[in-house]
BAVEXVO-967673 format. One record per residue (C-alpha): residue number from 1; x, y, z. Coordinates in Angstrom, 3 decimals. Example, Ala and Ser with C-alpha at 12.3 -4.5 7.8 and 13.67 -1.06 7.14 Angstrom:
REM BAVEXVO-967673
PT   nr         X         Y         Z
PT    1    12.300    -4.500     7.800
PT    2    13.670    -1.060     7.140
This chain:
REM BAVEXVO-967673
PT   nr         X         Y         Z
PT    1   -58.611   123.139  -112.823
PT    2   -57.522   120.144  -110.757
PT    3   -59.013   117.821  -113.381
PT    4   -56.908   119.523  -116.058
PT    5   -53.736   118.962  -114.040
PT    6   -54.614   115.305  -113.510
PT    7   -55.349   114.848  -117.210
PT    8   -52.058   116.489  -118.158
PT    9   -50.148   114.186  -115.827
PT   10   -51.890   111.144  -117.314
PT   11   -50.978   112.236  -120.840
PT   12   -47.356   112.771  -119.809
PT   13   -47.228   109.275  -118.349
PT   14   -48.839   107.878  -121.494
PT   15   -46.102   109.425  -123.619
PT   16   -43.552   107.297  -121.778
PT   17   -44.951   104.247  -123.561
PT   18   -44.051   105.717  -126.955
PT   19   -40.319   105.278  -126.472
PT   20   -38.053   102.815  -128.251
PT   21   -38.886    99.115  -127.727
PT   22   -35.918    98.452  -125.434
PT   23   -36.646   101.495  -123.277
PT   24   -40.270   100.404  -123.113
PT   25   -39.265    96.905  -122.013
PT   26   -36.986    98.315  -119.312
PT   27   -39.719   100.648  -118.085
PT   28   -42.302    97.846  -117.955
PT   29   -39.904    95.605  -116.031
PT   30   -39.290    98.399  -113.522
PT   31   -43.017    99.036  -113.229
PT   32   -43.813    95.366  -112.633
PT   33   -40.995    95.087  -110.102
PT   34   -42.094    98.173  -108.152
PT   35   -45.773    97.268  -108.053
PT   36   -44.963    93.622  -107.324
PT   37   -42.866    94.628  -104.334
PT   38   -45.680    96.863  -103.109
PT   39   -48.208    94.019  -103.383
PT   40   -45.848    91.699  -101.503
PT   41   -45.400    94.206   -98.659
PT   42   -49.141    94.812   -98.498
PT   43   -49.802    91.073   -98.283
PT   44   -47.224    90.757   -95.504
PT   45   -48.944    93.542   -93.558
PT   46   -52.320    91.879   -94.017
PT   47   -50.848    88.639   -92.650
PT   48   -49.706    90.535   -89.542
PT   49   -53.365    91.291   -88.818
PT   50   -53.663    87.813   -87.327
PT   51   -50.550    88.017   -85.122
PT   52   -51.448    87.876   -81.420
PT   53   -48.959    90.499   -80.183
PT   54   -49.207    94.096   -81.428
PT   55   -46.027    95.584   -79.921
PT   56   -43.498    94.017   -82.357
PT   57   -45.845    94.731   -85.285
PT   58   -45.927    98.391   -84.325
PT   59   -42.103    98.510   -84.114
PT   60   -41.667    96.876   -87.531
PT   61   -44.155    99.232   -89.183
PT   62   -42.598   102.334   -87.603
PT   63   -39.107   101.354   -88.755
PT   64   -40.223   100.425   -92.268
PT   65   -42.463   103.474   -92.599
PT   66   -39.662   105.779   -91.490
PT   67   -37.470   104.387   -94.267
PT   68   -40.261   105.044   -96.782
PT   69   -40.600   108.682   -95.712
PT   70   -36.816   109.070   -95.769
PT   71   -36.754   107.669   -99.305
PT   72   -39.329   110.200  -100.519
PT   73   -37.157   112.890   -98.921
PT   74   -33.654   112.080  -100.133
PT   75   -34.041   110.238  -103.453
PT   76   -35.093   113.336  -105.456
PT   77   -32.295   115.371  -103.863
PT   78   -29.517   112.836  -104.372
PT   79   -30.389   111.081  -107.614
PT   80   -32.365   113.789  -109.332
PT   81   -35.856   113.274  -110.758
PT   82   -37.184   114.716  -113.989
PT   83   -39.839   117.215  -112.845
PT   84   -42.404   116.999  -115.634
PT   85   -44.785   119.268  -113.680
PT   86   -42.327   122.034  -112.831
PT   87   -44.196   125.068  -111.415
PT   88   -42.148   127.385  -113.662
PT   89   -43.804   125.797  -116.701
PT   90   -47.085   127.437  -115.629
PT   91   -45.679   130.880  -114.821
PT   92   -47.293   132.567  -117.856
PT   93   -50.832   131.284  -117.233
PT   94   -51.619   133.712  -114.406
PT   95   -53.148   131.097  -112.100
PT   96   -53.543   131.857  -108.376
PT   97   -50.697   130.450  -106.339
PT   98   -52.978   128.400  -104.077
PT   99   -54.821   126.771  -107.004
PT  100   -51.584   126.013  -108.826
PT  101   -50.009   124.539  -105.687
PT  102   -53.047   122.340  -105.050
PT  103   -53.245   121.132  -108.652
PT  104   -49.556   120.265  -108.840
PT  105   -49.659   118.517  -105.462
PT  106   -52.666   116.388  -106.423
PT  107   -51.121   115.523  -109.798
PT  108   -48.232   113.946  -107.902
PT  109   -50.684   111.252  -106.769
PT  110   -50.598   109.900  -110.330
PT  111   -47.419   107.900  -110.671
PT  112   -45.739   104.653  -109.720
PT  113   -44.340   105.834  -106.330
PT  114   -47.709   107.095  -105.091
PT  115   -49.540   104.029  -106.424
PT  116   -47.033   101.671  -104.800
PT  117   -47.337   103.500  -101.486
PT  118   -51.143   103.381  -101.695
PT  119   -51.011    99.596  -102.167
PT  120   -48.777    99.263   -99.097
PT  121   -51.110   101.494   -97.084
PT  122   -54.051    99.188   -97.830
PT  123   -52.210    96.448   -95.976
PT  124   -51.302    98.944   -93.246
PT  125   -54.984    99.709   -92.658
PT  126   -55.961    96.030   -92.593
PT  127   -53.217    95.322   -90.048
PT  128   -54.897    97.559   -87.470
PT  129   -58.530    96.519   -88.007
PT  130   -58.633    95.259   -84.422
PT  131   -61.334    97.617   -83.187
PT  132   -63.358   100.637   -84.273
PT  133   -60.942   103.200   -82.792
PT  134   -57.825   101.540   -84.165
PT  135   -59.391   101.186   -87.622
PT  136   -60.454   104.842   -87.692
PT  137   -56.981   106.008   -86.648
PT  138   -55.392   103.696   -89.239
PT  139   -57.537   105.244   -91.984
PT  140   -56.617   108.775   -90.903
PT  141   -52.940   107.860   -90.552
PT  142   -52.898   106.233   -94.004
PT  143   -54.295   109.377   -95.626
PT  144   -51.769   111.512   -93.734
PT  145   -48.893   109.183   -94.687
PT  146   -49.801   109.214   -98.381
PT  147   -50.244   112.987   -98.455
PT  148   -47.035   113.580   -96.489
PT  149   -44.867   111.346   -98.677
PT  150   -46.262   112.674  -101.948
PT  151   -46.017   116.314  -100.869
PT  152   -42.533   115.739   -99.453
PT  153   -41.385   114.283  -102.776
PT  154   -43.038   117.203  -104.586
PT  155   -41.117   119.696  -102.421
PT  156   -37.749   117.955  -102.701
PT  157   -38.142   117.413  -106.452
PT  158   -38.783   121.114  -106.978
PT  159   -35.890   122.046  -104.705
PT  160   -33.631   119.735  -106.710
PT  161   -34.690   121.288  -110.027
PT  162   -34.594   124.846  -108.648
PT  163   -31.595   125.047  -106.330
PT  164   -29.559   122.258  -107.947
PT  165   -30.008   123.527  -111.494
PT  166   -26.305   124.029  -112.173
PT  167   -24.152   121.119  -113.206
PT  168   -21.650   121.627  -110.405
PT  169   -24.291   121.656  -107.657
PT  170   -25.897   118.472  -109.005
PT  171   -22.559   116.717  -109.212
PT  172   -21.544   117.762  -105.705
PT  173   -24.877   116.700  -104.219
PT  174   -24.742   113.377  -106.028
PT  175   -21.246   112.575  -104.782
PT  176   -22.129   113.519  -101.204
PT  177   -25.250   111.381  -101.460
PT  178   -23.261   108.415  -102.715
PT  179   -20.805   108.782   -99.854
PT  180   -23.676   108.867   -97.345
PT  181   -25.267   105.771   -98.872
PT  182   -21.985   103.852   -98.930
PT  183   -21.305   104.728   -95.305
PT  184   -24.564   103.012   -94.361
PT  185   -22.763    99.711   -94.984
PT  186   -20.515    99.967   -91.899
PT  187   -23.615   100.723   -89.835
PT  188   -25.291    97.612   -91.222
PT  189   -22.175    95.582   -90.416
PT  190   -22.130    96.861   -86.840
PT  191   -25.818    96.042   -86.484
PT  192   -25.001    92.582   -87.751
PT  193   -22.657    92.197   -84.775
PT  194   -25.533    92.654   -82.336
PT  195   -26.676    89.521   -80.540
PT  196   -30.209    89.648   -81.892
PT  197   -31.275    86.571   -79.963
PT  198   -30.596    88.396   -76.702
PT  199   -30.783    92.108   -77.489
PT  200   -32.524    92.315   -80.867
PT  201   -36.028    93.101   -79.649
PT  202   -34.743    95.752   -77.252
PT  203   -32.718    97.474   -80.000
PT  204   -35.673    97.439   -82.398
PT  205   -38.067    98.724   -79.764
PT  206   -35.789   101.560   -78.650
PT  207   -35.170   102.690   -82.227
PT  208   -38.866   102.515   -83.109
PT  209   -39.812   104.482   -79.984
PT  210   -37.350   107.228   -80.880
PT  211   -38.520   107.449   -84.499
PT  212   -42.189   107.443   -83.498
PT  213   -41.781   110.932   -82.012
PT  214   -40.250   112.351   -85.187
PT  215   -41.921   113.416   -88.455
PT  216   -40.447   110.289   -90.047
PT  217   -42.260   107.764   -87.889
PT  218   -45.063   109.520   -86.014
PT  219   -47.739   108.837   -88.611
PT  220   -46.889   105.118   -88.686
PT  221   -47.108   104.682   -84.899
PT  222   -50.607   106.131   -84.381
PT  223   -52.813   103.000   -84.690
PT  224   -50.128   100.794   -83.141
PT  225   -50.008   102.914   -79.995
PT  226   -53.796   102.839   -79.837
PT  227   -53.810    99.043   -80.183
PT  228   -51.343    98.861   -77.282
PT  229   -53.685   100.948   -75.124
PT  230   -51.596   104.146   -75.301
PT  231   -54.328   106.430   -76.641
PT  232   -52.736   109.592   -75.295
PT  233   -49.512   108.955   -77.193
PT  234   -51.505   108.049   -80.302
PT  235   -53.316   111.407   -80.256
PT  236   -50.081   113.326   -79.657
PT  237   -48.447   111.597   -82.613
PT  238   -51.534   112.339   -84.687
PT  239   -50.923   116.019   -83.924
PT  240   -47.251   115.640   -84.933
PT  241   -48.236   114.002   -88.226
PT  242   -50.875   116.645   -88.940
PT  243   -48.483   119.482   -88.115
PT  244   -45.836   117.940   -90.375
PT  245   -48.260   117.816   -93.295
PT  246   -49.422   121.391   -92.657
PT  247   -45.849   122.705   -92.565
PT  248   -45.085   120.848   -95.790
PT  249   -48.123   122.433   -97.423
PT  250   -47.002   125.918   -96.344
PT  251   -43.478   125.187   -97.586
PT  252   -44.857   123.942  -100.906
PT  253   -46.970   127.060  -101.410
PT  254   -44.014   129.303  -100.587
PT  255   -41.745   127.332  -102.918
PT  256   -44.218   127.546  -105.812
PT  257   -44.618   131.293  -105.283
PT  258   -40.840   131.722  -105.261
PT  259   -40.268   129.605  -108.364
PT  260   -42.903   131.460  -110.393
PT  261   -41.030   134.758  -110.139
PT  262   -37.423   133.552  -109.963
PT  263   -35.391   132.596  -113.047
PT  264   -33.396   129.395  -113.130
PT  265   -30.042   129.423  -111.435
PT  266   -27.021   129.730  -113.650
PT  267   -23.516   128.718  -112.799
PT  268   -21.336   131.748  -112.038
PT  269   -18.762   132.478  -114.671
PT  270   -15.195   131.746  -113.721
PT  271   -12.089   133.125  -115.347
PT  272    -9.314   130.667  -116.091
PT  273    -5.752   131.719  -116.767
PT  274    -3.794   129.612  -119.197
PT  275    -4.915   126.219  -120.424
PT  276    -4.240   124.187  -117.303
PT  277    -2.641   120.804  -117.722
PT  278    -2.207   121.376  -121.440
PT  279     0.501   123.914  -120.533
PT  280     2.277   121.541  -118.159
PT  281     2.465   118.381  -120.252
PT  282     4.320   117.755  -123.543
PT  283     2.682   119.152  -126.684
PT  284     2.284   115.729  -128.269
PT  285    -0.825   113.630  -128.964
PT  286    -0.191   111.534  -125.859
PT  287     0.506   114.638  -123.775
PT  288    -2.687   116.360  -124.941
PT  289    -4.791   113.282  -124.190
PT  290    -3.100   112.916  -120.802
PT  291    -3.856   116.565  -119.999
PT  292    -7.482   116.119  -120.942
PT  293    -7.736   112.889  -118.925
PT  294    -6.298   114.563  -115.832
PT  295    -8.801   117.392  -116.286
PT  296   -11.629   114.852  -116.472
PT  297   -10.447   113.046  -113.356
PT  298   -10.283   116.264  -111.348
PT  299   -13.463   117.988  -112.575
PT  300   -15.956   115.385  -113.819
PT  301   -18.342   114.016  -111.173
PT  302   -18.640   110.736  -113.073
PT  303   -14.997   110.069  -112.237
PT  304   -15.427   111.386  -108.695
PT  305   -18.006   108.706  -107.971
PT  306   -15.616   105.927  -109.013
PT  307   -12.670   107.441  -107.170
PT  308   -14.728   107.979  -104.023
PT  309   -15.613   104.305  -103.899
PT  310   -11.974   103.192  -104.010
PT  311   -11.020   104.115  -100.406
PT  312   -14.481   103.279   -99.048
PT  313   -14.603    99.655  -100.241
PT  314   -11.583    98.543   -98.147
PT  315   -13.191   100.109   -95.075
PT  316   -16.360    98.087   -95.603
PT  317   -14.339    94.922   -96.264
PT  318   -12.203    95.386   -93.154
PT  319   -15.245    95.999   -90.957
PT  320   -16.923    92.885   -92.344
PT  321   -13.880    90.693   -91.740
PT  322   -13.172    92.155   -88.308
PT  323   -16.706    91.272   -87.251
PT  324   -15.958    87.752   -88.505
PT  325   -12.906    87.544   -86.238
PT  326   -10.054    88.025   -88.743
PT  327    -6.878    89.230   -87.034
PT  328    -5.667    92.821   -87.296
PT  329    -2.350    91.742   -88.824
PT  330    -4.028    90.237   -91.876
PT  331    -6.537    93.081   -92.146
PT  332    -3.674    95.580   -92.460
PT  333    -2.582    93.867   -95.688
PT  334    -5.938    94.199   -97.478
PT  335    -6.536    97.920   -98.239
PT  336    -3.705    98.457  -100.747
PT  337    -4.473    95.438  -102.998
PT  338    -8.206    96.224  -102.954
PT  339    -7.641    99.876  -103.868
PT  340    -5.120    98.861  -106.540
PT  341    -7.611    96.441  -108.079
PT  342   -10.398    98.991  -108.411
PT  343    -8.094   101.841  -109.391
PT  344    -6.787    99.833  -112.346
PT  345   -10.328    98.745  -113.174
PT  346   -11.671   102.333  -113.442
PT  347   -10.477   102.808  -117.047
PT  348   -12.206    99.709  -118.465
PT  349   -14.829   101.923  -120.201
PT  350   -12.911   105.189  -120.415
PT  351   -13.646   105.876  -124.099
PT  352   -17.402   105.915  -123.449
PT  353   -17.008   108.826  -121.018
PT  354   -15.855   111.012  -123.918
PT  355   -19.347   110.692  -125.392
PT  356   -19.544   112.348  -128.827
PT  357   -16.256   114.199  -128.228
PT  358   -14.515   111.044  -129.432
PT  359   -15.073   112.390  -132.956
PT  360   -12.017   114.617  -132.432
PT  361    -9.805   111.537  -132.160
PT  362   -11.404   109.815  -135.122
PT  363   -11.366   112.749  -137.549
PT  364    -7.899   113.972  -136.573
PT  365    -6.345   110.563  -137.143
PT  366    -5.082   110.206  -133.572
PT  367    -3.070   107.027  -133.260
PT  368    -4.435   104.365  -130.965
PT  369    -1.135   104.096  -129.096
PT  370    -1.181   107.808  -128.263
PT  371    -4.760   107.510  -127.046
PT  372    -4.052   104.454  -124.904
PT  373    -0.906   105.915  -123.320
PT  374    -2.459   109.314  -122.656
PT  375    -5.429   107.836  -120.833
PT  376    -3.121   105.848  -118.542
PT  377    -1.335   108.879  -117.091
PT  378    -3.786   109.958  -114.321
PT  379    -4.361   106.365  -113.236
PT  380    -0.622   105.628  -113.171
PT  381     0.171   108.723  -111.109
PT  382    -2.560   107.958  -108.596
PT  383    -1.671   104.265  -108.512
PT  384     1.999   104.921  -107.739
PT  385     0.968   107.160  -104.851
PT  386    -1.552   104.658  -103.484
PT  387     0.780   101.663  -103.711
PT  388     3.821   103.546  -102.409
PT  389     2.247   105.315   -99.442
PT  390    -0.275   102.560   -98.741
PT  391     2.383    99.870   -98.542
PT  392     4.368   101.879   -96.008
PT  393     1.324   102.459   -93.811
PT  394     0.284    98.803   -94.053
PT  395     3.748    97.634   -93.044
PT  396     3.777    99.917   -90.007
PT  397     0.465    98.425   -88.927
PT  398     1.426    94.838   -89.781
PT  399     4.877    95.212   -88.133
PT  400     6.462    92.468   -90.257
PT  401     8.424    94.149   -93.029
PT  402     9.347    90.830   -94.628
PT  403     5.833    90.783   -96.114
PT  404     6.415    94.015   -98.050
PT  405     7.604    92.324  -101.300
PT  406     4.400    90.299  -101.476
PT  407     2.245    93.344  -100.809
PT  408     4.033    95.275  -103.546
PT  409     3.876    92.356  -105.978
PT  410     0.182    91.603  -105.502
PT  411    -0.837    95.277  -105.566
PT  412     1.266    96.021  -108.650
PT  413    -0.106    93.011  -110.516
PT  414    -3.708    93.926  -109.714
PT  415    -3.142    97.540  -110.698
PT  416    -1.195    97.016  -113.927
PT  417    -3.312    94.023  -114.911
PT  418    -6.455    96.121  -114.516
PT  419    -4.945    98.880  -116.634
PT  420    -4.005    96.348  -119.304
PT  421    -7.474    94.843  -119.460
PT  422    -9.052    98.306  -119.373
PT  423    -6.867    99.587  -122.210
PT  424    -8.266    96.861  -124.431
PT  425   -11.909    96.660  -123.302
PT  426   -12.490   100.427  -123.439
PT  427   -11.648   100.343  -127.156
PT  428   -13.273    97.003  -127.981
PT  429   -16.362    96.829  -125.757
PT  430   -17.513   100.344  -124.814
PT  431   -20.993   100.455  -123.303
PT  432   -23.281   103.475  -122.721
PT  433   -22.603   105.566  -119.626
PT  434   -23.941   108.750  -118.097
PT  435   -23.579   111.659  -120.488
PT  436   -21.458   114.705  -119.563
PT  437   -23.446   117.126  -117.420
PT  438   -26.033   114.550  -116.313
PT  439   -26.344   113.175  -112.816
PT  440   -23.605   110.573  -112.134
PT  441   -26.392   108.146  -111.198
PT  442   -28.474   108.492  -114.384
PT  443   -27.260   105.292  -116.035
PT  444   -28.704   104.626  -119.506
PT  445   -31.301   101.831  -119.578
PT  446   -29.550   100.175  -122.520
PT  447   -26.300    99.590  -120.623
PT  448   -27.462    96.925  -118.167
PT  449   -26.414    93.541  -119.590
PT  450   -23.447    94.844  -121.605
PT  451   -22.107    96.767  -118.629
PT  452   -22.408    93.787  -116.296
PT  453   -20.626    91.489  -118.750
PT  454   -17.699    93.832  -119.457
PT  455   -17.290    94.746  -115.801
PT  456   -17.280    91.105  -114.737
PT  457   -14.803    90.020  -117.413
PT  458   -12.307    92.770  -116.637
PT  459   -12.577    92.343  -112.879
PT  460   -12.289    88.566  -112.787
PT  461    -9.652    88.585  -115.532
PT  462    -7.511    90.887  -113.404
PT  463    -7.948    88.642  -110.371
PT  464    -6.951    85.626  -112.453
PT  465    -3.755    87.363  -113.593
PT  466    -2.816    88.075  -109.985
PT  467    -3.417    84.483  -108.840
PT  468     0.290    83.423  -108.999
PT  469     1.431    86.452  -107.008
PT  470    -1.311    85.859  -104.444
PT  471    -0.382    82.172  -104.173
PT  472     3.281    83.010  -103.526
PT  473     2.230    85.607  -100.948
PT  474     0.123    83.041   -99.093
PT  475     3.063    80.627   -99.089
PT  476     5.242    83.390   -97.698
PT  477     2.809    84.024   -94.860
PT  478     2.214    80.371   -94.009
PT  479     5.376    78.506   -95.038
PT  480     8.638    80.268   -95.874
PT  481     9.209    84.063   -96.023
PT  482    11.439    83.565   -99.071
PT  483     8.269    83.148  -101.139
PT  484     7.611    86.875  -100.706
PT  485    10.385    87.661  -103.194
PT  486     8.804    85.264  -105.695
PT  487     5.498    87.070  -105.219
PT  488     7.153    90.414  -105.989
PT  489     8.853    89.102  -109.135
PT  490     5.745    87.297  -110.392
PT  491     3.433    90.201  -109.635
PT  492     5.568    92.869  -111.266
PT  493     6.429    90.666  -114.233
PT  494     2.865    89.587  -114.973
PT  495     1.566    93.110  -114.408
PT  496     4.048    94.733  -116.792
PT  497     3.423    92.113  -119.495
PT  498    -0.356    92.479  -119.098
PT  499    -0.087    96.256  -119.389
PT  500     2.093    96.113  -122.521
PT  501    -0.126    93.523  -124.213
PT  502    -3.299    95.368  -123.239
PT  503    -2.039    98.721  -124.501
PT  504    -0.828    97.192  -127.778
PT  505    -4.085    95.311  -128.357
PT  506    -6.145    98.342  -127.364
PT  507    -4.162   100.627  -129.676
PT  508    -4.633    98.269  -132.619
PT  509    -8.347    97.969  -131.856
PT  510    -8.730   101.741  -131.543
PT  511    -7.075   102.285  -134.938
PT  512    -9.312    99.687  -136.567
PT  513   -12.637   100.556  -134.892
PT  514   -12.601   104.372  -134.825
PT  515   -15.837   104.765  -136.850
PT  516   -17.583   102.103  -134.746
PT  517   -16.575   103.916  -131.547
PT  518   -18.022   107.157  -132.886
PT  519   -21.231   105.406  -133.952
PT  520   -21.589   103.838  -130.503
PT  521   -21.136   107.253  -128.878
PT  522   -23.844   108.747  -131.095
PT  523   -26.272   105.922  -130.263
PT  524   -25.736   106.118  -126.484
């Protein structure tokens, strides 16, 4: 039976090579990159075999191994993985739960993640070939590490497909995961402030020691502790690693048994009264599009991800600059322009988020101007709030209110300029995005180069438009405060002109390229 499961998994992987040529190229590039990285790490571990001191090697391996285990744990939960060997697919075959669990677990060994980990573990074993006992423990630990990571991914993948089956739960989990990942950046910045020449080894050693007593790092510390002469600790951590694998096996069996007799989760029905924003806004083409855009911004996780990044990016920037010694007065002026820049930039591919629903605009003869104006409403409302409230808070922190005109001018120019560029590029250069209902992180493979080009052009174009306002603001801070008024006038003037020109050009393009927009949506 196990052989049948392994053969089925091989055939499923073989079918991946029957996709379109571009998807095949992208998949091969990813495969080469993943296996190449694994070979590089394995070679680095083999090179450590000849290092004279074993203590730092053990710390490095424990820290790196803990990250690997953590990746097998959280990636399926946060990003979602297509479970081709879902236990529910075998519910009608009447197989014993234990046999089915074993077959599905072993089939998980066939795949790029397991193969990459196995390559790394070869180097891990060679690293500790410093004696018979260390080599034996390294072999046992490598088997335990491979089994633990593969079974952990198997459990979390099934949990993701079982408990996160509804669209809302997947979206919520994805957004929370993104927030957690982004918040790692401040931690990295703080670690970068550590004097590694003086305290680096102590910090690494303390962190590795703590992780080595947890299920994340115990299995990676076993041969290293033995090589350092701490055989008692090595055996205790071997027990921790074995117990972790045993508990995972019990959890996997219980999960398979539960999934075989439990139907897929369905989102609970919810009664809505009225038609929401469509009742509150004017009954015109622009009003209807504005109502739909506001609904998207408040309910679609794809927009949540972009909006969540807007307040987080200034935090990361401020932490980075504060570590570099930039004064608090200047740091207080940064958040509002940065948020304004990215808030205006969010609509640069707005049409693509409609997916095939864009056919309603094309077939109904919706005017491009109505479409462009309607899509601006949620961004304009949010931008006015951010610039208005943010400027007041920044001025209270900066304590020099003469700078306020420059802050308003630069922020307004970045915001309106981004909206102007976005109003044109979303109609002229739409690129494939995540489809409605999919994970916010499931970016289409065909969007890579086009997405990077459009994003870069709109972002740097917006920065170029704001250059005069920024220059006047710098003069106001360093030379004469009267330049702040010039920054306000230049920023607002350039921003308004950019918005008008962008909306007009985008409307004309939308009217002319309606069929092409629909065709692009169907191809995505």
